[in-house]
N, C-alpha and C positions, 0 to 999 in steps of 0.2 A: 495696247493698254490704254491709251487716252480713249478711244473709242469704247471699249468697255466701261472705263469709269464715266464716260458721259451717259450710257445707258442706265448704270445704275443711279446716277445723279438724279436724271430726269425722273425714272420712278419713284424716287424719295421726295422729289421736289414737289411732286404732283401730291403728295399727302396721303394719307390712309386710304382713299379712293384711287381708284385706277382711271387718269384720263386719257382721252384720245392720243396725246402725243406718246405717251407710255406703250400704249396699244400698237400703235402705229409704227413705233420704233423696233417692239419686239419682232412684230410680223416682218418688217423689212430684214432684221437680222437673221430671223429664221429662212426666210427664202434666200438670203444671200448663202447660208452653210447648207440649204439643199441643193443649190446650184452647184457649189463648190464641191461639195464631198465627193461626187464620181470622179472628178478630175485631181483633185489635189491629194498631196501625201497626207496621211493622217494626223503625223505630229505637227502640222502646219494649223490644223482645226480644233484639235482636242480642247485645247483649253477655253475656245469660243464656246463650243458646246457646253461644256460644265458651267461656265458662266451663265449663259442664257438660262439653262435647265435650273440652276439654283434660284435665278432671278423669277422667273413663272412659278416656280414651287413657293417662294418665300410669299410672293403676291396673293396666291389663291390662299395659303395659310393665313395670312394676317391681314391682307387688305379688304377694304370693303368694295366687294364687287357686285356689280349688276348682273342680272341673270343671262342677258345676251352678251356682256362682256366675258364673264365667267364661261361660257361654251367655247367663246373664241380662245381665251386664256388656255383653256384646257386642251382645245385642240393644238394649240402651239405648243404646249407641254409635252403632249403625245407625240409630235412630229419629233421634237428635239429629244425626248427619252428614246424615240425608235433609231434615230442616228446614231446614240449613245451605245444602244443593243447592237448597231451595226459596227460601230466601233470596237466593241468589246470582242466580239466575233471575229472582225479583222487582227485584232492581237492576240488571237488563238484563246479566248476564255469563254467556251459557250455558257457556263454556268451564269457568269455575270451579264452574258449578253440576253439570256432568257429572263433573269431579274429585270433587267431593264426594260426588256419586250412586255412582260407583265405589267409593268407601271404603265408603259404606254398603252395597253389595252385598257386599263382603269380609267385613265384620262379620255382614252377614244369614247368610253360607257358614258362617263362625266358629260361629255360634248354632246352625247346622243348623236355621233357622226357614222353612220353606216360604212362608208367608204374606208373612214380611217381605222374602223374595226378590221375591215378585211385586209387592208394594207399591213396592220399589225400579224394578223394572222398568216400572211404572205413572208413576213420577216421571221415569224418562229418555224416556218418550214423550211426557210433557207438555212438558218441555224443549225436545225436538226439534221439537216440534208449534210452539212459540211462535216457536223459531229460524227457523222459515220450512222445515223439512225434514220435510213430512209422510210421506213415502216411510220415512224412518228412524223416524219416530215409529209407523207402523204396523208395523213391524219389531219394535219394542221392544213394543208393546201385544201381538203374536203371540208373541214370546218369552214374556212374563208369563203369557198365557194356558195356554202348554204347562207353565209351571212353576206353574200355580195349580189344576191337574187336580182335586187335593183341597181345593183351598181354598175353604171355604163363608163367608167373612166377606164383608164389603161391598167388598173390593179386587177381588173377580170383577166386580162390577158396572163399576167403576171401568175396568177393562182394556177392556171391552165398549164401554163410552162411548169410551174414548179411541180404540178402532179406529175405530169411527162418526164421530169428528171428523176423523181422519187420512183416511180414504177420502174423505170429502166435500170435502177440501180437494184431494185428488187428481183429485175429479170422478168419484169409483167411485160412482155411486147404488147400484148393487146391493149393494156391498160395506158402504156404509154402512148401507142399510137392514137387510141381514142383522145385522149389528153391532147395531143398535139392538133388534132381536128377541133377540139374544144377552143383552143387558143386562136386559130384561124378564124372561126366563127365568130369569137368575142372580139378580134381585131375587126372585123367587117362591121360590127355594131357599136363600136367605140363613139360615146361621146365624153370628149375630157371634162372633167369636172374639176372641184376646187382643189383637189390634190394635185392633179395634173398642172395646174396653175402655179404651182410653186415651183415645179420643174426639177432637172436633177434626180436626185435619189428618190424623188414621189412621184416618178413617172416611168413607164415602161416601153421605151422606144422600141422600133423595130429592129435595130440590129440587135439589140439584147434578146428579142425574141429568136431572132437566127440563132444567135449562140445557144441558147437552151436547146431548140430543136435538135440542133448539131449535136450537143452534149449526149442528149437523149439517144440519138440513134448511134454514136460512137459506144456509148455503154452498153446499148444492148448488144452490139457484135453480131447482128445477124446479116448485115451489108454494108461491109467497110468502104466500097465503092461509093456508096450513098453518104457514110458517114463523112468520107474526105470531101464530097462535093459541096455536102452542106456546111461544113467546117470553112471550107474556101470562100463559099458565100457569106459567111459570118465575118470572116477575117477582112474581106474585101468590104463588107457594109461598114465595118469600124475604120478603115482606112479612109473612106468617103464621107464618114460621117460628118454632120453639123457639129459644132460646138456644143451645143444642146444635147446632142444624142452621144457625145463621145463618153468613155468612161475607160479608164486605163486596166482596171482589174478584170472588165468583162472582156476587153478584146485581149488580154494576156490568156483569160480562158479559152477563148476562140483559137487562139494561137497553140496552145498545150492540146486541144482536142484534135486540130489538125495533125499535130505531132502523133497522138494516139493514134488516129485514122490510118497515118502511113506507116507506122510500125506494123499495124495489122495487116496491110498489103506488103510487108517486107521491104518498105522503103525506110531504111534507116538514115542514109544521106539526107532523103526528104525531111524524114522527123527534125533530125538536127538543125535544118535550115527553117523549118515551121517554128521551133522552138527559141531562137537564138534571140530574137527580140526581147523574149522574157527573160532570158538569163542575164542580158543586159541592163535590167531594170535596176537603179538604186535601192540601197537596203531600205530607204524610207518608204517605197512602194512595194516591198515584199510582204505583203499582208498574208493572212492564214489561208484564204482561199486561192492564193497563188501561189504560194507555197506548196498546199496540198494538191494543186493542178500538177505542178511540175514534179512531186514525188508520185503521181500516177504515171508520168512519161517514165521516171527512174524504175517503176516496178515492171511498166510494159517490156521494157528494155532487159530486164532480168529474165522476164518469161520467155523472151524470144529466143527463137533456135538460133538465131546469128550473135548469141551473147559474146561471143569471142571476138567478134569483128572490131577492128580498130575505132573505128568511127563510135560504134556503140560504148566500148569502155571508155572512151573519152569524154562523150557525152555524160556518161552516168557520172564521172567523176566531177564535171562541171555543176551538174545538178546538184551533188551532194555538198560542193563549196557554196552555191547560191542559198540552198536550204539552212545552211548551218547559221547564216545570219538573217533572220526575218526582222520585220518591222519591229517587233515588241523587244527587242534589246534596245531599241532607243526610247521607249517610254517605260518609266518606271513611276 
């Protein structure tokens, strides 16, 4: 609370024009939040995100901003709005998430920042994917790729991976495999940009790429053994990830994909072992994506021929209890 008050005071004390101290403090705070977002539970970050967004909006609306300062401030406002879009998504509100994402895109436009435009399209694809609209998710990924022709940061890899997941959910194996290859090509050509420099939610590390590729393969269902090996690779990558690359939500996604692959291979006990770390997550980390992933495991168990097996029945009951208390019950 004291840090928030200090940030507001600095902005107001520099008067109606934005000074270097204000801009520097906002930049540092946004970077702190981008790094923290994948690692910390949302309830601990939400207040700070709202505060920074409100401050950037007020400065843009009422402050006397020089053109170069305005571009940077719009970029920071866009990143903050993007994180709030992710927050709304994590709370299971795709409508609010998309509204924040559109605001982020307007900010990216005002900043004239191609990579930020592409990043927001990626975010819109992700929101649509988890909202059960894979066709729309594929369209947003395509829009982002057309925007990102000259983008060499890791956002280009994210867009291709999002395309792979969307096409896999549509049952388009050829499209998914083509997108996976595009992701590999994009990774080989990556030149980290100013968004990657923020770190955290603004970059797309290798473990996350492995997770998306595994999920696309598992969802296609054409080769359960390949899906299992890819999911194991993703889980291992997160287990060994550096602090900069680790994200609790994506690690949980890789673990549920491994469970799905094992169910497809008739290994219900192995699936229970894979999903155990997810079911042990505290309520504050049970975001919408994690809950949805757990529900996919539940659905796969229901469709499995060994649905009466004791292990499968017990696992379904655990998943039901887990999904009954998501993170959103803590945020009102």
